[in-house]
TORTORVEX-280595 format. One record per residue (C-alpha): residue in three letters; x, y, z. Coordinates in steps of 0.5 Angstrom, whole numbers, padded with zeros to 4 digits, always signed. Layout:
# TORTORVEX-280595
ALAXYZ;...
This chain:
# TORTORVEX-280595
MET+0000+0000+0000;ALA+0004+0006-0002;THR+0003+0012+0002;SER+0001+0017-0003;ASP-0005+0013-0005;VAL-0008+0014+0002;SER-0013+0019+0002;THR-0014+0024+0008;ASP-0021+0022+0009;PHE-0017+0016+0013;THR-0018+0021+0019;ALA-0015+0019+0025;SER-0011+0013+0022;ALA-0008+0017+0016;GLU-0001+0018+0020;ALA-0001+0011+0023;VAL-0002+0008+0016;ALA+0003+0013+0013;SER+0008+0010+0019;MET+0007+0003+0018;THR+0008+0003+0011;SER+0014+0007+0011;SER+0018+0001+0012;ARG+0014-0003+0007;PRO+0015-0004+0000;ALA+0011+0001-0004;GLY+0005-0002-0007;HIS+0005-0005-0014;GLY+0005+0000-0019;ALA-0002+0003-0016;VAL-0006-0001-0021;ARG-0013+0000-0022;SER-0018-0004-0019;TYR-0023-0006-0024;ASP-0030-0008-0022;TRP-0032-0015-0023;LEU-0039-0014-0021;ASP-0040-0009-0027;TYR-0037-0014-0032;HIS-0041-0019-0030;ASP-0047-0015-0031;ARG-0045-0013-0038;GLN-0043-0020-0040;ARG-0048-0025-0036;ALA-0053-0020-0033;GLN-0059-0026-0032;LYS-0054-0031-0029;GLU-0055-0033-0022;ALA-0050-0030-0017;ILE-0052-0031-0010;ARG-0057-0036-0008;ASP-0060-0035+0000;VAL-0063-0042+0001;ASP-0065-0040+0008;ARG-0069-0034+0006;GLY-0071-0037-0001;HIS-0068-0031-0005;SER-0064-0031-0011;PHE-0060-0025-0014;THR-0057-0025-0021;TYR-0051-0021-0023;GLY-0056-0016-0026;ASP-0059-0015-0019;LEU-0053-0015-0015;SER-0050-0010-0019;ARG-0057-0005-0018;ARG-0057-0007-0011;ALA-0049-0004-0010;ASP-0051+0002-0014;ALA-0057+0003-0010;LEU-0053+0003-0004;SER-0047+0006-0006;ALA-0052+0012-0008;HIS-0055+0012+0000;LEU-0048+0012+0002;SER-0047+0018-0002;SER-0053+0021+0001;LEU-0050+0020+0008;GLY-0043+0024+0006;ILE-0040+0017+0006;GLY-0034+0017+0001;ARG-0027+0015+0000;GLY-0024+0012+0006;ASP-0030+0013+0010;ARG-0032+0006+0014;VAL-0038+0003+0014;ALA-0040-0003+0019;LEU-0044-0009+0018;LEU-0047-0013+0024;ALA-0051-0019+0021;GLN-0052-0026+0020;ASN-0050-0029+0013;GLY-0054-0026+0007;VAL-0053-0022+0001;GLU-0052-0015+0005;TYR-0045-0017+0005;PHE-0044-0017-0002;ASP-0048-0011-0003;LEU-0044-0007+0002;GLN-0037-0010-0001;PHE-0039-0008-0008;ALA-0042-0001-0006;CYS-0036+0000-0002;ALA-0031-0001-0008;ARG-0035+0004-0012;ARG-0035+0009-0007;GLY-0028+0008-0005;ALA-0031+0007+0002;ILE-0028+0001+0007;CYS-0033-0004+0010;VAL-0032-0007+0017;LEU-0035-0014+0018;LEU-0037-0015+0025;ASN-0037-0022+0029;TRP-0044-0022+0031;ARG-0042-0027+0037;LEU-0038-0021+0041;THR-0041-0018+0046;VAL-0042-0010+0046;PRO-0036-0008+0050;GLU-0032-0013+0045;LEU-0036-0009+0039;GLU-0035-0003+0042;TYR-0027-0003+0042;ILE-0027-0005+0035;ILE-0032+0001+0033;SER-0028+0006+0037;ASP-0022+0004+0033;SER-0025+0004+0026;SER-0030+0010+0027;PRO-0035+0008+0022;MET-0040+0013+0019;LEU-0046+0008+0019;LEU-0048+0001+0022;ILE-0052-0004+0018;HIS-0055-0009+0023;ASP-0059-0015+0023;VAL-0066-0013+0026;SER-0065-0018+0031;PHE-0058-0014+0034;THR-0062-0008+0034;GLU-0061-0007+0042;SER-0054-0008+0041;ALA-0053-0003+0035;GLU-0057+0002+0039;GLU-0053+0001+0045;LEU-0046+0002+0040;GLN-0049+0008+0037;ARG-0050+0011+0044;ARG-0043+0009+0046;CYS-0039+0010+0040;SER-0043+0016+0037;ILE-0044+0013+0030;GLY-0048+0017+0026;ASN-0053+0013+0023;LEU-0056+0006+0023;LEU-0060+0002+0018;ALA-0063-0005+0020;ILE-0064-0011+0015;ASP-0070-0015+0016;GLY-0069-0022+0012;GLY-0070-0018+0006;LYS-0077-0016+0007;ALA-0079-0010+0003;GLU-0081-0006+0009;SER-0074-0006+0012;SER-0071+0000+0013;TYR-0065-0003+0009;GLU-0069-0005+0003;GLN-0073+0001+0003;ALA-0066+0005+0003;LEU-0064+0001-0003;SER-0071+0002-0006;THR-0071+0010-0005;HIS-0064+0010-0009;ALA-0066+0005-0015;GLY-0063+0007-0021;GLU-0058+0011-0018;ASP-0051+0009-0018;GLY-0047+0014-0013;GLY-0041+0015-0017;ARG-0035+0011-0018;ALA-0029+0013-0015;ALA-0022+0012-0018;VAL-0019+0006-0013;THR-0013+0002-0014;HIS-0010-0005-0012;ASP-0007-0001-0006;ASP-0013+0002-0003;VAL-0016-0001+0003;ILE-0023-0004+0002;THR-0024-0008+0008;ILE-0022-0008+0015;MET-0022-0015+0019;TYR-0021-0016+0026;THR-0017-0022+0028;SER-0019-0025+0034;GLY-0012-0027+0036;THR-0010-0031+0042;THR-0008-0025+0047;GLY-0010-0018+0048;LEU-0015-0014+0044;PRO-0017-0015+0036;LYS-0013-0012+0031;GLY-0016-0010+0025;ALA-0012-0013+0019;MET-0013-0008+0012;ILE-0015-0012+0006;THR-0014-0008+0000;HIS-0017-0009-0007;GLY-0010-0012-0009;MET-0011-0017-0004;ASN-0018-0019-0006;PHE-0016-0020-0013;TRP-0009-0024-0012;ASN-0013-0029-0008;CYS-0018-0030-0013;VAL-0012-0032-0018;ASN-0008-0036-0013;LEU-0014-0039-0010;GLY-0019-0039-0017;ILE-0014-0043-0021;PRO-0012-0049-0017;GLY-0019-0049-0014;GLY-0022-0050-0021;ILE-0027-0044-0020;THR-0030-0042-0027;VAL-0036-0039-0029;ASP-0040-0046-0028;THR-0038-0046-0020;VAL-0043-0047-0015;HIS-0040-0046-0008;LEU-0044-0047-0002;ASN-0042-0042+0004;VAL-0043-0044+0011;LEU-0038-0040+0014;PRO-0039-0033+0017;LEU-0038-0028+0012;PHE-0035-0023+0017;HIS-0029-0028+0017;THR-0024-0029+0011;GLY-0026-0036+0010;GLY-0033-0035+0009;LEU-0032-0028+0004;ASN-0026-0031+0001;CYS-0026-0039+0001;TYR-0029-0039-0004;SER-0034-0034-0005;ASN-0031-0028-0008;PRO-0026-0032-0012;VAL-0033-0035-0015;LEU-0036-0028-0016;HIS-0030-0026-0020;ALA-0031-0032-0024;GLY-0038-0031-0025;GLY-0040-0037-0022;THR-0046-0038-0016;VAL-0045-0037-0009;VAL-0050-0041-0005;VAL-0051-0038+0002;THR-0054-0041+0009;THR-0055-0037+0015;GLY-0050-0041+0019;PHE-0048-0048+0019;GLU-0052-0054+0021;PRO-0049-0061+0019;GLY-0056-0064+0017;GLN-0058-0058+0012;ALA-0051-0058+0009;LEU-0050-0065+0008;GLY-0057-0064+0005;LEU-0055-0059+0000;LEU-0049-0062-0002;GLY-0053-0068-0004;ASP-0059-0064-0008;VAL-0058-0065-0015;GLU-0062-0059-0016;GLN-0057-0055-0012;GLY-0052-0057-0016;ILE-0046-0056-0011;THR-0039-0057-0014;HIS-0035-0053-0009;PHE-0035-0053-0001;PHE-0030-0050+0004;GLY-0029-0051+0011;VAL-0024-0051+0017;PRO-0024-0058+0020;ALA-0030-0058+0025;PRO-0036-0058+0019;TYR-0033-0064+0016;GLN-0032-0067+0023;PHE-0039-0066+0025;MET-0042-0068+0018;MET-0038-0074+0018;GLN-0041-0076+0025;HIS-0048-0074+0022;PRO-0053-0080+0021;ASP-0054-0078+0014;PHE-0047-0078+0012;GLU-0046-0085+0009;ASP-0052-0084+0005;THR-0051-0077+0002;ASP-0049-0077-0006;LEU-0043-0073-0006;SER-0041-0075-0013;ARG-0042-0068-0016;LEU-0037-0064-0011;VAL-0031-0062-0015;THR-0027-0059-0010;ALA-0027-0059-0002;GLY-0022-0055+0001;VAL-0020-0055+0008;GLY-0016-0050+0012;GLY-0015-0045+0018;ALA-0013-0051+0023;PRO-0009-0057+0022;CYS-0014-0062+0020;ALA-0014-0069+0024;LEU-0012-0075+0019;THR-0018-0079+0021;ILE-0023-0073+0018;MET-0019-0073+0012;GLU-0019-0081+0011;THR-0026-0081+0013;TRP-0028-0076+0007;ALA-0023-0080+0003;GLU-0027-0087+0004;ARG-0033-0083+0001;GLY-0029-0081-0005;VAL-0028-0074-0003;GLN-0021-0072-0003;LEU-0020-0066+0002;LEU-0015-0061-0001;GLN-0011-0058+0005;GLY-0009-0050+0004;PHE-0006-0045+0009;GLY-0008-0038+0009;MET-0010-0033+0015;THR-0014-0026+0015;GLU-0007-0022+0013;THR-0006-0027+0007;SER-0012-0025+0004;PRO-0012-0031+0005;ALA-0009-0037+0001;SER-0002-0038+0001;ILE-0001-0045+0000;PHE-0005-0050-0003;LEU-0004-0058-0004;ASP-0005-0060-0011;PRO-0010-0065-0012;ALA-0005-0069-0016;ASP-0001-0070-0009;ALA-0007-0071-0005;LEU-0007-0078-0003;ARG+0001-0078-0004;LYS+0002-0072+0001;ILE-0004-0073+0006;GLY-0003-0068+0012;SER+0001-0063+0008;THR-0002-0056+0006;GLY+0002-0057+0000;LYS+0007-0052-0004;VAL+0006-0044-0004;LEU+0001-0041-0009;LEU+0003-0038-0016;HIS+0004-0031-0013;THR+0006-0032-0006;GLU+0013-0034-0003;ALA+0014-0038+0003;ARG+0020-0039+0008;ILE+0021-0043+0014;VAL+0025-0040+0019;ASN+0029-0042+0026;GLU+0030-0038+0032;GLU+0036-0034+0029;GLY+0032-0032+0023;ASP+0036-0037+0018;ASP+0032-0042+0014;CYS+0031-0049+0016;ALA+0034-0055+0013;ALA+0029-0060+0010;GLU+0024-0063+0016;GLU+0027-0058+0021;ILE+0021-0055+0025;GLY+0021-0047+0025;GLU+0016-0041+0024;LEU+0013-0040+0017;TRP+0014-0033+0014;VAL+0010-0031+0007;ALA+0011-0025+0002;GLY+0007-0023-0004;PRO+0002-0018-0007;ASN-0003-0022-0003;ILE+0000-0020+0004;THR-0004-0014+0008;PRO+0000-0008+0009;GLY-0001-0008+0016;TYR-0006-0007+0022;TRP-0011-0001+0022;ASN-0008+0004+0027;LYS-0003+0000+0030;PRO+0004+0001+0027;GLU+0007-0002+0033;ALA+0004-0009+0032;THR+0005-0008+0024;ALA+0012-0007+0025;SER+0013-0013+0030;SER+0009-0017+0025;PHE+0014-0017+0019;GLU+0021-0018+0018;GLY+0022-0013+0012;ARG+0017-0016+0007;TRP+0016-0022+0010;LEU+0010-0023+0015;LYS+0011-0028+0021;THR+0005-0032+0021;GLY+0006-0035+0028;ASP+0005-0042+0025;ALA+0010-0048+0027;ALA+0012-0051+0020;ARG+0017-0056+0017;MET+0018-0057+0009;ASP+0020-0064+0006;ASP+0026-0065+0001;GLU+0020-0064-0005;GLY+0018-0057-0002;PHE+0011-0059+0001;ILE+0010-0055+0007;TYR+0007-0058+0013;ILE+0003-0054+0019;VAL+0005-0057+0025;ASP+0001-0053+0030;ARG+0000-0046+0032;TRP+0007-0043+0035;LYS+0004-0041+0041;ASP+0000-0047+0042;MET+0007-0051+0042;TYR+0009-0053+0050;ILE+0016-0055+0052;SER+0016-0062+0056;GLY+0022-0064+0059;GLY+0026-0059+0054;GLU+0023-0062+0048;ASN+0018-0058+0044;VAL+0011-0061+0044;TYR+0006-0060+0038;PRO-0001-0061+0040;ALA-0004-0063+0033;GLU+0000-0069+0033;ILE-0002-0072+0039;GLU-0009-0070+0037;ASN-0009-0074+0031;VAL-0007-0080+0036;LEU-0013-0079+0040;TYR-0018-0079+0034;GLN-0016-0086+0033;LEU-0020-0088+0040;PRO-0027-0090+0038;GLN-0030-0086+0044;VAL-0027-0079+0042;ALA-0031-0074+0038;GLU-0027-0068+0040;ALA-0020-0067+0042;ALA-0015-0062+0044;ILE-0009-0062+0048;ILE-0006-0056+0052;GLY+0000-0055+0056;VAL-0001-0055+0064;PRO+0005-0053+0069;SER+0009-0059+0072;ASP+0014-0058+0077;LYS+0018-0064+0075;TRP+0018-0063+0067;GLY+0016-0055+0066;GLU+0010-0057+0062;VAL+0006-0063+0061;GLY+0000-0065+0056;LEU-0007-0065+0059;ALA-0012-0068+0054;VAL-0019-0065+0054;LEU-0024-0069+0051;VAL-0031-0069+0048;LEU-0034-0077+0048;LYS-0039-0080+0043;PRO-0046-0081+0046;ASP-0046-0087+0051;THR-0039-0088+0051;GLU-0034-0088+0057;LEU-0026-0087+0057;ASP-0021-0087+0063;ARG-0014-0084+0063;LYS-0011-0091+0063;THR-0014-0092+0057;VAL-0012-0086+0054;VAL-0005-0086+0056;GLU-0004-0093+0054;HIS-0006-0091+0047;CYS-0002-0086+0047;VAL+0005-0089+0049;GLU+0004-0094+0044;ASN+0003-0089+0038;LEU+0008-0083+0041;ALA+0014-0081+0044;LYS+0014-0081+0052;PHE+0015-0074+0053;LYS+0009-0073+0048;VAL+0004-0077+0052;PRO-0001-0073+0056;ASN-0001-0073+0063;ASP-0008-0073+0065;ILE-0015-0072+0061;ALA-0021-0068+0062;ILE-0028-0070+0059;ILE-0032-0064+0058;ASP-0039-0063+0054;GLU-0036-0059+0048;LEU-0030-0055+0046;PRO-0030-0048+0046;ARG-0030-0045+0039;ASN-0030-0039+0035;ALA-0035-0037+0029;THR-0031-0041+0024;GLY-0030-0047+0028;LYS-0023-0047+0031;VAL-0022-0049+0038;LEU-0021-0043+0043;LYS-0015-0046+0047;ARG-0014-0040+0050;GLU-0021-0041+0054;LEU-0019-0048+0055;ARG-0012-0045+0058;ASP-0017-0040+0062;ARG-0021-0046+0065;PHE-0015-0051+0067;VAL-0009-0047+0068;ASP-0010-0043+0074;ALA-0004-0039+0077;ASP-0007-0041+0084;ALA-0008-0048+0083;PRO-0002-0053+0085;LYS+0002-0056+0079;ILE+0002-0063+0076;SER+0008-0067+0079;
């Protein structure tokens, strides 16, 4: 992101953006950002773009373009222009795409809010991003009004399931036929701010540029086999990069169809995947949706033959999940990405999926990667280090946080915080989150490896390993388990199974059985909450 392209309309964050970019490469030649939606409106106006199955609505590319124009005109009527922010607090729906393309046309920035957060948590994000307008589901009206009072938001606009009488649809109707004008934006301009949940501290707003969105469409679209004929089922939250960009935005870039559900329910997802009339060809999820679907009673009888690409990422995927889906004829294609990388960075080519099961693959076309040791040197083959990535798909930094930006980069390289290794053929394996690693008796222990072994036990529905304090070893593993219905499991059985399959220092010292693992909106296990629950500073250490 070149500082010369940053509008003074960024208000309080302009100085911070300039500061954070001063030590970064100066963008990519200020390439103009072109309007995908406008192109498809000209080429295939009657082609279905968005299918909202829960609301029973369908929108062509022509419909979507007109909605974006009307919303852009409404933003203009509120004085919202280049660099100004608009926040969205809503469950999945066409409104995410309305807002994204309307902001692109105005040169504005959309701030996508996690609706699971509390008002105090949202207050921090809104205070940080200072939106002029908050668009919200009518079910979040109370929270929206409280946030308006606390954060001095100028305007609210309520969505009510696409009903014509809702204030949102009325605003679009009022401005029907208008377009609000087109701002001259480049690949270096910010289109979205996505706040990362993180594991400690306050959330950081990753700035997503038009260029990042474009390069993700190229990086992910080609190996994902995304074309004008793609029909993608999205069950992940659209406020998250996994929902918006894996593969929804690449599908819209190609002129395909995005099928949207309000949220994820295993039975519904299987029903849609197996429905010939829906014609689903593409699906993406973190490991949890795949795990929950394969445990559903409809899994064995669902017709999965039309599924061309089933991607998985966001967290290490247990081998038992990959093997179970492979038995149904669906090879889960692993990849690696994060909000800051737009997100696609590494992808496992289908030709190597069976031969390199467990690998996330190789770097994508327009991305570079290194695995670096604690001295900052490149690791040898099979040596575990931290994954660093670079390329035009990488964020220019964090909104209003130049210090966090500086600490996250080494020159042009983004330090991902993920522990990884590379084999002698160049295939990368994500071992675990670097911060989830614990040290037992001087040995590094990566929880994902142990979790794979725990999933081999037939009683285990969900598993997570955390490190807990030990006077003798420094830290030892605690296996936090969720059991399948009507099953029992004791510590002795777990330990004996692990002793047979793992080095002694990796064997968990104890187990805890709970009703469900805490997860974020995309299904990732929140290990910090497990640590808060089971690692009490005042509790006696395990010997």
